C-alpha positions in Angstrom: 33.4 -55.3 142.3 33.9 -52.7 144.9 32.6 -49.4 144.7 34.5 -47.8 147.5 36.4 -44.5 146.4 40.0 -44.6 147.2 41.7 -42.0 149.1 44.6 -40.8 151.1 48.0 -42.1 150.1 47.9 -44.5 147.3 51.5 -46.1 146.8 52.6 -47.2 143.2 54.1 -50.6 144.0 57.2 -51.8 142.3 57.3 -55.4 141.2 60.5 -57.1 142.1 61.7 -59.9 139.8 63.4 -63.2 140.2 66.6 -64.2 138.3 64.7 -65.8 135.7 62.6 -62.6 135.3 59.5 -63.6 136.4 57.7 -61.4 139.1 58.7 -62.5 142.4 55.3 -62.5 144.0 56.5 -63.6 147.6 58.7 -60.4 147.6 56.1 -58.1 146.1 53.3 -59.3 148.6 55.7 -58.8 151.7 56.6 -55.1 150.2 52.7 -54.4 149.6 51.9 -55.7 153.2 54.7 -53.4 154.7 53.3 -50.3 152.6 49.8 -50.8 154.0 51.1 -51.3 157.5 53.3 -48.2 157.6 50.7 -45.6 156.3 49.5 -46.4 152.8 45.8 -46.3 152.5 45.8 -48.2 149.1 48.2 -49.5 146.6 48.5 -49.0 142.7 49.8 -52.5 141.4 51.0 -52.8 137.7 50.0 -49.1 137.2 52.8 -46.6 137.1 55.9 -48.1 138.2 56.9 -48.7 134.6 57.9 -52.4 134.7 54.4 -53.7 134.0 54.6 -53.5 130.1 57.9 -55.8 130.5 55.7 -58.5 131.6 53.5 -60.7 129.7 49.8 -61.0 130.0 50.4 -64.3 132.0 52.9 -62.8 134.4 50.6 -59.6 135.1 47.5 -62.0 135.6 49.3 -64.0 138.0 50.5 -61.1 140.0 46.9 -59.9 139.9 45.7 -63.0 141.3 48.2 -63.3 144.0 47.4 -59.4 145.2 43.7 -60.3 145.1 44.2 -63.4 147.2 46.5 -61.9 149.7 45.3 -58.1 150.1 42.1 -56.4 151.1 40.7 -55.8 147.3 39.1 -52.5 148.6 42.7 -51.2 149.1 44.0 -52.2 145.6 43.8 -50.7 142.1 45.2 -52.2 139.2 47.0 -51.2 136.0 45.3 -52.9 133.0 46.6 -50.8 130.0 49.3 -52.3 127.7 50.5 -51.2 124.3 48.0 -53.2 122.5 44.0 -53.2 123.1 43.5 -56.9 122.9 45.8 -57.5 125.9 44.3 -54.4 127.6 41.0 -55.9 127.4 41.9 -59.3 128.4 43.7 -58.0 131.6 40.8 -55.6 132.3 38.4 -58.8 132.0 40.7 -60.7 134.5 40.7 -57.9 136.9 36.9 -57.7 136.8 36.8 -61.4 137.5 39.0 -61.0 140.5 36.9 -58.0 141.6 39.8 -55.6 141.3 39.0 -52.1 140.2 40.8 -51.7 137.0 41.5 -47.9 137.5 44.9 -47.4 135.8 44.0 -47.6 132.2 46.1 -46.4 129.2 45.4 -47.1 125.7 48.6 -46.9 123.3 47.5 -43.7 121.7 47.5 -41.9 125.1 51.2 -42.3 125.6 51.9 -39.9 122.5 50.7 -36.5 122.0 47.3 -37.4 120.7 43.7 -36.0 120.7 40.6 -37.3 122.5 39.2 -38.4 118.9 42.5 -40.6 118.4 41.7 -42.4 121.7 37.9 -42.9 120.9 38.1 -46.2 119.3 40.1 -48.0 121.9 38.2 -46.3 124.7 34.8 -47.1 123.0 35.8 -51.0 122.9 36.4 -50.8 126.9 33.4 -49.0 127.7 31.1 -51.4 125.9 29.5 -53.9 128.2 30.7 -57.5 127.6 28.1 -60.1 128.0 30.2 -62.2 130.3 32.3 -59.6 132.2 30.9 -55.8 132.0 33.6 -53.3 132.0 33.5 -49.9 134.2 32.1 -47.1 132.7 34.9 -44.9 131.0 33.4 -41.3 130.4 36.1 -38.9 129.1 40.0 -38.3 129.0 41.3 -34.7 129.2 44.8 -33.9 127.9 46.5 -30.7 129.2 
């Protein structure tokens, strides 16, 4: 997995959908390349534009795979957070397998007013090494 620190303009890339409600990978990749060719230093895929949680884990993994195969991974960050911890872990593992840094993580309790203590069980599950696919280290969350 890349350890290069992202910087500069990092665009949150929206995910277009087909008439059947599937992520439109071809349109997504065209827009992602356009953004990188026109001044963006990196892209945030499935992270902050809001549509990611409308997609299934299968759909999200397919989009991550397409991005990883077509775009320089050093210029990508991927959102692996979902409303449930099991899916978040599966997506984070897949991101790791694809050498995509899962940098946009939101445990369900962080979407409500909560304390760091309430987040601890989910965060500790993600910060524990997994024998087959170690997770990135997650140290703290601060809420203001």
